[in-house]
C-alpha positions as YAML, in Angstrom:
chain: A
units: angstrom
residues:
- id: 1
  name: MET
  ca: [-50.40, 62.02, 43.92]
- id: 2
  name: GLN
  ca: [-50.52, 62.68, 47.64]
- id: 3
  name: LEU
  ca: [-46.82, 63.47, 47.65]
- id: 4
  name: ILE
  ca: [-47.16, 65.93, 44.77]
- id: 5
  name: LYS
  ca: [-49.95, 67.79, 46.63]
- id: 6
  name: LYS
  ca: [-47.78, 68.07, 49.77]
- id: 7
  name: ILE
  ca: [-44.79, 69.32, 47.79]
- id: 8
  name: PHE
  ca: [-46.98, 71.83, 45.96]
- id: 9
  name: LEU
  ca: [-48.51, 73.07, 49.25]
- id: 10
  name: LEU
  ca: [-45.08, 73.35, 50.87]
- id: 11
  name: THR
  ca: [-43.69, 75.38, 47.97]
- id: 12
  name: VAL
  ca: [-46.73, 77.67, 48.01]
- id: 13
  name: PHE
  ca: [-46.35, 78.03, 51.83]
- id: 14
  name: PHE
  ca: [-42.63, 78.94, 51.56]
- id: 15
  name: ILE
  ca: [-43.31, 81.39, 48.75]
- id: 16
  name: LEU
  ca: [-46.03, 83.10, 50.82]
- id: 17
  name: LEU
  ca: [-43.82, 83.06, 53.92]
- id: 18
  name: SER
  ca: [-40.85, 84.62, 52.11]
- id: 19
  name: SER
  ca: [-43.13, 87.21, 50.52]
- id: 20
  name: SER
  ca: [-44.64, 88.20, 53.86]
- id: 21
  name: VAL
  ca: [-41.17, 88.42, 55.50]
- id: 22
  name: ARG
  ca: [-39.96, 90.64, 52.64]
- id: 23
  name: ASN
  ca: [-43.06, 92.83, 53.00]
- id: 24
  name: LEU
  ca: [-42.48, 93.10, 56.75]
- id: 25
  name: ILE
  ca: [-38.87, 94.20, 56.23]
- id: 26
  name: ASN
  ca: [-39.94, 96.75, 53.60]
- id: 27
  name: TYR
  ca: [-42.61, 98.06, 55.99]
- id: 28
  name: GLN
  ca: [-40.01, 98.58, 58.74]
- id: 29
  name: LYS
  ca: [-37.72, 100.45, 56.33]
- id: 30
  name: ALA
  ca: [-40.61, 102.63, 55.17]
- id: 31
  name: LEU
  ca: [-41.61, 103.35, 58.78]
- id: 32
  name: LYS
  ca: [-38.04, 104.37, 59.65]
- id: 33
  name: PHE
  ca: [-37.91, 106.63, 56.57]
- id: 34
  name: TYR
  ca: [-41.24, 108.19, 57.57]
- id: 35
  name: GLU
  ca: [-40.05, 108.93, 61.12]
- id: 36
  name: GLN
  ca: [-36.82, 110.49, 59.82]
- id: 37
  name: TYR
  ca: [-38.72, 112.56, 57.26]
- id: 38
  name: LYS
  ca: [-41.20, 113.70, 59.92]
- id: 39
  name: ASN
  ca: [-38.36, 114.77, 62.28]
- id: 40
  name: ASN
  ca: [-36.64, 116.70, 59.50]
- id: 41
  name: PHE
  ca: [-39.92, 118.37, 58.61]
- id: 42
  name: GLU
  ca: [-40.48, 119.46, 62.23]
- id: 43
  name: LYS
  ca: [-36.92, 120.87, 62.44]
- id: 44
  name: GLU
  ca: [-37.36, 122.82, 59.22]
- id: 45
  name: LYS
  ca: [-40.78, 124.05, 60.32]
- id: 46
  name: LYS
  ca: [-39.30, 125.37, 63.58]
- id: 47
  name: LYS
  ca: [-36.38, 126.95, 61.71]
- id: 48
  name: ASN
  ca: [-38.79, 128.58, 59.27]
- id: 49
  name: GLN
  ca: [-40.80, 130.03, 62.16]
- id: 50
  name: THR
  ca: [-37.68, 131.53, 63.79]
- id: 51
  name: LEU
  ca: [-36.54, 132.99, 60.47]
- id: 52
  name: LYS
  ca: [-39.95, 134.57, 59.90]
- id: 53
  name: THR
  ca: [-39.83, 136.05, 63.40]
- id: 54
  name: GLN
  ca: [-36.36, 137.46, 62.79]
- id: 55
  name: MET
  ca: [-37.47, 138.89, 59.45]
- id: 56
  name: LEU
  ca: [-40.41, 140.65, 61.11]
- id: 57
  name: LYS
  ca: [-38.07, 142.06, 63.73]
- id: 58
  name: LYS
  ca: [-35.65, 143.31, 61.10]
- id: 59
  name: THR
  ca: [-38.36, 144.98, 59.04]
- id: 60
  name: ASN
  ca: [-40.18, 146.60, 61.98]
- id: 61
  name: LEU
  ca: [-39.38, 150.33, 61.90]
- id: 62
  name: TYR
  ca: [-39.24, 150.60, 65.68]
- id: 63
  name: GLU
  ca: [-36.73, 147.76, 65.94]
- id: 64
  name: VAL
  ca: [-34.60, 149.16, 63.10]
- id: 65
  name: GLU
  ca: [-34.52, 152.58, 64.74]
- id: 66
  name: LYS
  ca: [-33.69, 151.03, 68.11]
- id: 67
  name: THR
  ca: [-30.84, 149.00, 66.62]
- id: 68
  name: ILE
  ca: [-29.37, 152.02, 64.85]
- id: 69
  name: ARG
  ca: [-29.61, 154.19, 67.97]
- id: 70
  name: ASN
  ca: [-27.96, 151.50, 70.09]
- id: 71
  name: GLN
  ca: [-25.10, 150.99, 67.64]
- id: 72
  name: LEU
  ca: [-24.45, 154.73, 67.24]
- id: 73
  name: ASN
  ca: [-25.07, 155.55, 70.94]
- id: 74
  name: LEU
  ca: [-27.76, 158.09, 70.09]
- id: 75
  name: LEU
  ca: [-30.71, 159.15, 72.21]
- id: 76
  name: GLN
  ca: [-34.19, 160.41, 71.51]
- id: 77
  name: PRO
  ca: [-34.93, 163.95, 72.73]
- id: 78
  name: ASP
  ca: [-36.85, 162.77, 75.81]
- id: 79
  name: GLU
  ca: [-34.39, 160.04, 76.84]
- id: 80
  name: VAL
  ca: [-31.68, 160.23, 79.46]
- id: 81
  name: ALA
  ca: [-28.54, 158.14, 79.24]
- id: 82
  name: VAL
  ca: [-27.49, 156.34, 82.38]
- id: 83
  name: ILE
  ca: [-23.93, 155.10, 82.16]
- id: 84
  name: ILE
  ca: [-22.92, 152.66, 84.84]
- id: 85
  name: PRO
  ca: [-19.16, 152.24, 85.09]
- id: 86
  name: GLN
  ca: [-17.66, 148.81, 85.41]
- id: 87
  name: PRO
  ca: [-16.84, 148.08, 89.04]
- id: 88
  name: THR
  ca: [-13.11, 148.11, 89.68]
- id: 89
  name: LEU
  ca: [-11.27, 146.67, 92.58]
- id: 90
  name: SER
  ca: [-10.25, 149.45, 94.91]
- id: 91
  name: PRO
  ca: [-6.58, 149.41, 95.75]
- id: 92
  name: SER
  ca: [-5.72, 148.58, 99.29]
- id: 93
  name: PRO
  ca: [-4.75, 151.63, 101.33]
- id: 94
  name: THR
  ca: [-1.06, 152.18, 101.71]
- id: 95
  name: PRO
  ca: [-0.04, 152.03, 105.32]
- id: 96
  name: THR
  ca: [1.38, 155.24, 106.72]
- id: 97
  name: PRO
  ca: [4.77, 154.66, 108.22]
- id: 98
  name: SER
  ca: [4.59, 154.75, 111.94]
- id: 99
  name: LEU
  ca: [7.52, 156.47, 113.64]
- id: 100
  name: SER
  ca: [8.94, 155.22, 116.84]
- id: 101
  name: ASN
  ca: [8.65, 157.34, 119.97]
- id: 102
  name: PHE
  ca: [12.37, 158.16, 119.81]
- id: 103
  name: GLN
  ca: [11.99, 159.63, 116.27]
- id: 104
  name: LYS
  ca: [8.90, 161.56, 117.29]
- id: 105
  name: TRP
  ca: [10.79, 163.15, 120.23]
- id: 106
  name: LEU
  ca: [13.71, 163.91, 117.94]
- id: 107
  name: TYR
  ca: [11.43, 165.73, 115.49]
- id: 108
  name: VAL
  ca: [9.87, 167.71, 118.34]
- id: 109
  name: TYR
  ca: [13.29, 168.89, 119.59]
- id: 110
  name: GLN
  ca: [14.46, 169.74, 116.06]
- id: 111
  name: GLY
  ca: [11.33, 171.81, 115.50]
- id: 112
  name: LYS
  ca: [9.93, 169.64, 112.71]
- id: 113
  name: LEU
  ca: [6.24, 168.91, 112.89]
- id: 114
  name: ASN
  ca: [4.49, 166.26, 110.91]
...
């Protein structure tokens, strides 16, 4: 009788132990799913906010007019266009040929002046 009680208690203990281990594993899976779901929700919430902001910008009459004017290069009557050219590298100056003293004297005697 004593042996049957011990066997019964051991089987009940193992059943409870396996059940609690299974519940612990399921809890960890559910917690991981919750964290992933929460992260996805936050990403979508942020994306939704940016899309709403863009939609408000696109429907604002001032922004629409500004976009059209910028694309067509138009100005309002009281605006002044300032066009800044792209900086270009200036070419290096070409050296003027230097004549020797002999050539300079030759030009002087021939009557040629530089």
